[in-house]
Every structure is written in C-alpha cells, then in structure tokens.
ZAMARGU-4260 file (C-alpha; in steps of 0.2 Angstrom, whole numbers, plus 5000, padded with zeros to 4 digits):
<rodrens>
0) 5502/5617/5369 | 5491/5626/5382 | 5500/5632/5398 | 5494/5622/5413 | 5483/5630/5425
5) 5490/5628/5443 | 5474/5628/5452 | 5466/5615/5440 | 5482/5604/5442 | 5481/5605/5461
10) 5462/5601/5461 | 5465/5586/5450 | 5479/5580/5461 | 5468/5582/5477 | 5454/5573/5468
15) 5466/5559/5464 | 5472/5557/5482 | 5454/5557/5488 | 5450/5544/5476 | 5464/5533/5482
20) 5459/5535/5500 | 5441/5530/5495 | 5446/5515/5486 | 5458/5510/5500 | 5443/5512/5513
25) 5432/5501/5502 | 5445/5488/5500 | 5448/5488/5519 | 5429/5486/5522 | 5429/5471/5510
30) 5443/5462/5518 | 5435/5466/5535 | 5451/5462/5545 | 5460/5478/5552 | 5475/5468/5557
35) 5480/5463/5540 | 5472/5477/5530 | 5470/5493/5541 | 5459/5507/5535 | 5464/5525/5532
40) 5458/5530/5550 | 5468/5517/5559 | 5483/5521/5548 | 5482/5540/5550 | 5480/5537/5569
45) 5496/5527/5569 | 5504/5540/5558 | 5500/5554/5571 | 5506/5543/5585 | 5523/5541/5576
50) 5524/5560/5572 | 5521/5564/5591 | 5536/5553/5596 | 5553/5562/5596 | 5562/5545/5592
55) 5553/5545/5575 | 5563/5561/5570 | 5579/5553/5575 | 5576/5538/5565 | 5571/5548/5549
60) 5586/5559/5552 | 5598/5544/5553 | 5591/5536/5537 | 5591/5553/5528 | 5609/5556/5533
65) 5614/5539/5526 | 5605/5543/5510 | 5613/5561/5508 | 5631/5554/5511 | 5628/5540/5498
70) 5621/5553/5485 | 5635/5565/5488 | 5648/5551/5485 | 5639/5543/5470 | 5636/5561/5462
75) 5655/5565/5464 | 5661/5549/5457 | 5647/5549/5443 | 5651/5567/5438 | 5669/5564/5436
80) 5669/5547/5427 | 5654/5553/5417 | 5663/5568/5411 | 5679/5559/5407 | 5670/5545/5398
85) 5660/5558/5388 | 5677/5566/5382 | 5687/5550/5380 | 5678/5535/5372 | 5692/5524/5379
90) 5686/5527/5397 | 5668/5524/5392 | 5672/5507/5384 | 5682/5502/5399 | 5668/5507/5411
95) 5653/5500/5400 | 5654/5482/5407 | 5655/5488/5425 | 5640/5500/5423 | 5630/5488/5413
100) 5632/5475/5426 | 5627/5486/5441 | 5612/5492/5431 | 5606/5474/5427 | 5610/5465/5444
105) 5594/5462/5455 | 5594/5474/5469 | 5591/5460/5482 | 5607/5451/5475 | 5618/5466/5478
110) 5611/5469/5495 | 5614/5452/5501 | 5631/5450/5494 | 5637/5467/5501 | 5630/5463/5518
115) 5639/5446/5518 | 5656/5454/5513 | 5656/5470/5523 | 5643/5467/5537 | 5631/5481/5543
120) 5642/5495/5547 | 5647/5502/5530 | 5637/5490/5519 | 5622/5502/5518 | 5633/5516/5510
125) 5641/5504/5498 | 5624/5497/5492 | 5617/5514/5489 | 5632/5520/5480 | 5633/5504/5469
130) 5615/5507/5464 | 5615/5526/5462 | 5632/5528/5453 | 5626/5520/5436 | 5611/5532/5436
135) 5621/5548/5439 | 5636/5542/5428 | 5624/5539/5413 | 5615/5555/5415 | 5632/5565/5415
140) 5638/5554/5400 | 5622/5558/5391 | 5624/5576/5394 | 5641/5576/5386 | 5635/5566/5371
145) 5621/5578/5368 | 5632/5593/5366 | 5630/5601/5349 | 5644/5592/5338 | 5647/5609/5329
150) 5652/5617/5345 | 5664/5602/5349 | 5672/5604/5332 | 5675/5622/5335 | 5681/5619/5352
155) 5693/5606/5345 | 5700/5619/5333 | 5702/5632/5346 | 5710/5622/5360 | 5712/5605/5367
160) 5694/5599/5372 | 5701/5591/5388 | 5708/5607/5394 | 5702/5614/5411 | 5694/5629/5403
165) 5685/5619/5391 | 5678/5607/5404 | 5673/5622/5415 | 5666/5633/5402 | 5658/5621/5390
170) 5656/5603/5396 | 5650/5605/5414 | 5637/5619/5410 | 5630/5611/5395 | 5629/5594/5403
175) 5621/5601/5419 | 5603/5598/5415 | 5606/5579/5412 | 5616/5578/5428 | 5602/5587/5438
180) 5590/5574/5431 | 5601/5560/5437 | 5602/5568/5455 | 5583/5570/5456 | 5580/5552/5450
185) 5593/5546/5462 | 5584/5554/5477 | 5569/5543/5475 | 5578/5527/5470 | 5591/5530/5484
190) 5578/5530/5498 | 5570/5515/5492 | 5586/5505/5490 | 5592/5511/5507 | 5577/5506/5516
195) 5577/5489/5508 | 5595/5487/5514 | 5590/5493/5531 | 5576/5481/5532 | 5587/5466/5527
200) 5602/5471/5538 | 5591/5476/5553 | 5601/5492/5554 | 5601/5501/5570 | 5590/5517/5571
205) 5583/5515/5553 | 5566/5516/5545 | 5570/5499/5537 | 5571/5491/5555 | 5555/5500/5560
210) 5546/5492/5545 | 5553/5475/5549 | 5548/5476/5567 | 5530/5482/5562 | 5529/5467/5550
215) 5535/5455/5563 | 5523/5461/5575 | 5508/5461/5563 | 5506/5480/5566 | 5502/5484/5548
220) 5495/5501/5552 | 5513/5506/5556 | 5519/5498/5540 | 5507/5509/5531 | 5511/5524/5542
225) 5530/5523/5539 | 5526/5521/5520 | 5517/5537/5520 | 5532/5545/5529 | 5543/5538/5515
230) 5532/5545/5501 | 5532/5562/5510 | 5551/5561/5511 | 5554/5557/5493 | 5542/5570/5487
235) 5550/5583/5498 | 5568/5579/5494 | 5565/5579/5475 | 5556/5596/5477 | 5570/5603/5487
240) 5584/5597/5476 | 5575/5604/5460 | 5573/5621/5468 | 5591/5621/5474 | 5598/5616/5457
245) 5587/5628/5448 | 5593/5642/5460 | 5611/5638/5458 | 5610/5638/5439 | 5602/5655/5437
</rodrens>
C-alpha cells in the first residue's frame, strides 16, 4: 500500500469542500427563496455575526462543558465495567441485556422519557451518559477480548488474572487502542445527542436552544451557521482527543 501524500490529501479535501459549496449555491438558486434555503453567502454572513458576538462563546462553552462531563462519567463507568466484563463472563452476561437495550432504543425515546422523569436540570447529563456508555463499554470489552489468548493462558498460570498487577500491566495497556476508539467515537455522537436533547428541552444557554429559536423564527441562515459551528467543534474535539491520547500512550 502506497503511503498517502499529505499535500494531495489536503488538496482533495479542499476540492470536496468547494464542490459541496458550489452544489449548495446552485440548489439555493434553484429554490430561489433565501428564507427557506439560504445560500452560502448569507449563511457565512450569519456565521461571522455569531462569531463576533461574545454570547456565542458562552453558549458553546456551556454545551461543551456538559459534553465533557458526560464523556468523563461515561468513560469512567464504561472502562470499569468493560474491564470487569472482559475478565469475568458472568458480569458480561449480566450487563448484556442492559447494554443491548440502550444501543437499540431510539434516541428520541430516551430523550423524551428522561426529560419527563428528571426535568431539564440533570436530564441532559443522564441522556448523554445512557447513549455514550454502551459505545465506550463495548470498545473496552472488545479490547479485552482481542488480547492474545496465549498471553492470557500464560498469565493464568503465573498469577490470578484478576489481580491488580495483571490489570495494570496487561489488560489496560492492551485494551487501550479500542478504548481510545470508543472515546473518539463518543465525542462526535455525544455532541449530536446532547444538542438534540437541548433542542427538545429548550435548555438555558445551549446550542440546541439557539437552533430551536432560529427554526421558530424562520431564520434558517442561523440554523446553517450553528450547524457549521457544530461541525467545527466535532472535528476539533476528535483531533484534540486523538493527539492527546497518542501523546499519553508514548
């Protein structure tokens, strides 16, 4: 396999973005109604207006803080239970129905039920946790299960595989790549789920609430502008987490 050329990759990515903008502009011209289908110029004008308002950064920070707290909680619980389930099949069997249910339930159903039960204050964190936990848990569990069986047999002969040294020196390091993938995936999924929850709950100081207000006021240029901000946030978070985890595993 040939090694990818970074310059060519960046050029192709840029061309793809330009192509999307061109198609977007052509479609906006065809619709010929900027109120319902704003063109790129109108959207970017709204975007720069948002970026020039200090309140925008407060809104972004608040939503990101909710996301980070949710990821930390889901990662901690997912790592622990995934590790225990990988070592003890009894725990995996016990948790399987719960994890499967959370993975198959429609997002909108979870959002509505939790909002009814707990209100707006803590429901955003609960919703994010319930949807992120299965992903991170399964990543850690897969990491444990993919450890070389020969190594596990040797480990079983030398010491109890549930001992703290075995967990610290074998299970955690060897399962880390899968766990890292789970965290990276949860960042993108988490922001989507959280914003949907904020949108439905009309949470104070949130991107979801801004999207709801823009939609209600038929200000679709701001809906597009906030969407662009969300894309940048997701890409930026995944890049930051990937670099951080790569640095900490050196």
